[in-house]
N, C-alpha and C positions, 0 to 999 in steps of 0.2 A: 596580786598581779599575775602570779603564776597560775593561780586557780582560774582566773578570768581567761588567761591565754589557753588553758587546757579546755575550757568549755567553748570559747568563741571560735577557735580554729576548726574543730570538727563541725560546728554548726555552719560556718561559712562554706566549708568544703561541701557539706551535704546540700546546701542551698544551690551552689553552682552546678553540682551534679544533677539535681532535680530539675533545674531550669534547662540544662542541656538536654536531658531526656525528653522534657516537654516540647522543646523546639524540634527535636528529631521526630517525635511522634506526629507533631503538627505537619511537618513537611511530608511525612509518609501518607497521612490521611488526606491532606488538602490537595485536590486536583483542580487545575484551572478549567477543566471541562474538555470533553472529547472534541477532536477536530473532525467535523463532518465532511465527507467527500461530496462533491456536487452530484446530484441525482440526475441520471440521464433518462429522458422520457423513452419508454419502449416504442419500437416501431409499430405503426398501425398497419394491419393487413386489410386491404380492401379487396373485395371480390364482388363480382356481379353475378347473381344467380341466373340460370338459364330459364327463360319463361316456360311454363308448363305446356303452352299451346304451340311452341315452336317445334319444327321437325329436326331430328338429329340424324345425320347421315352416317349410317354404319356401313362399313365395308365387309361384305360377306364373301369369304373365300371358299369356293367350291373345290373339293378334292379333284385332282387331275386323274382322269380315267386312263389306265394303262392301255396300250395298243393290244389288240387281239392278234394272235398268231394263227394263220391259216394253214401253214405247212407242218402239221403234226403228222409224224409217220404213223401208218396204221399198225394196229396190233397184229402180230403174226400168230395164227392158230396152228398148233402142232398136233398131229394125230400120232399118238404113241402106240406102237404095236403091242397087242396083248397076246401072249403065248400060253394061254390057259385053256384047257378043255373043260368046259362047264358041265358036259354030260357025265364025266367020270367022277364028279364030286358027290359023295353021299354024306348026309348029316349023321353025326354020331352024338349020342346023348350021354352026358356025364352026370352021375348023381353026386351032388354037393350037399353035405349036411348043413343045416342052418347054423348060424353062429350062436354061441351060448349067450344067454341074456345078461345084460349088465356089464359086458366086458368091452364093448366097442363104443368109442366116442365118435359117433357119426354126426356131423353137423346137419342140423335140420335145414339150414339155408346156407349154401355156399356162395350164392351170388349177393353182391351188394346192390341195393336199390337206391337210386338217387331220390331224395326227398325234396330237395330244393337245389336249383342251379341258377347261376347268374351269368349273363354274357359279360365278357371282359370289356373294359373301357378302351376304345381304339386310341392309341397314342396320337397326340396332336401332330407330332413331328412326322409320323408315318402318313397321316392324312394329307398334310401339305406336300409331301414328296410323292404321294401316290403309291406308297409301298404296301404290298400285300404279302402274306406269309402264314406261318403257323408256329405253334409252340406245343410240344409234348411235355406234360408235367407228370412227374411221379409223386406219389403221396401215400400217406397212411391214414386210416380211419379209426377213431377211438370208439370204445364201446357206446359212447353217447352219440355217435354219428358225426362227430366233428372232424374236420380235416386237419392233420398236423404233419410235420416233417415234409413239407412240400419242396420240391426242387425241379429244375428244368432238365429234362433228359436230352431234348433236341429242339432246335428252333431255327427257322429260316426267315428272313435273311439275318444273319448275325444274332445279336441279342436285342433287337428292336422291340420284340413283343414279350420278352421274358418277364418284366415287372408286371405288365398288365395281366398276363396269364397267372402269375403267382398270386396277385391280389384277388383275382376272380375265384381261383380254386379254394382259397382260404374261406370264402363265404359259402361254399357248397355244404350241404348236409345230406347224410346218407342214413338209410336204415341199416344198422350194423348187422354183421353176420352173427348167427347164433349157434352155440354149441351146447347141447343138452338143455336148450331153453334159455340160456343166458347169453347176452350180447358180449362179443369179444372184439378186441382190436384186430384190424386187418392191415397188413403192410403190403407193399409192392403193387399198388394200384396205379393206373395210368389214365390220363385224359388228354385228348388233343383239342386245342383251340385253333380254329381257322379264322384268320383275319382277312376279310375280303371287303372291298369297297362296294357300295351300291352303285349299280350302273343304270 
């Protein structure tokens, strides 16, 4: 009896534990199914296309032309007295030796030549208000002829035309200055953009 008790008790305990684990696993795995939310129908957008043969009225705004000023003061011409006796001047000749070869870096071309220039885009806000003016832009030119380091030196009125002038100068192209046959960067250049409405 004791042997039966020793074998039966662990067997009964193991059976209950196994059944309990099976019930727990079933409850974890078994789902009644998802609860679905009601689906809302999306709103329908309705539009009517404009027929191709119909006329569309566009409002064209012409810029306001500023008034001309007739009372401009005349320029005053001044005659400056010259106290020099031209008859007493005699030319004198000075012998200057030629420079030694290979020591001077004389630029072959000191002038920059514009290769491409573009007019600035007139600001819409200035057109509607009838504003005219100018902008002086400073810039540098690379050896490739491209504009860089552009900045506004002076502009009137205010800063209305600054952005348009800077955008235009960045599109400019130049033939770069050459020193000893090689193109070099050039700084300190200036260009004035005038903004005037057509009359």
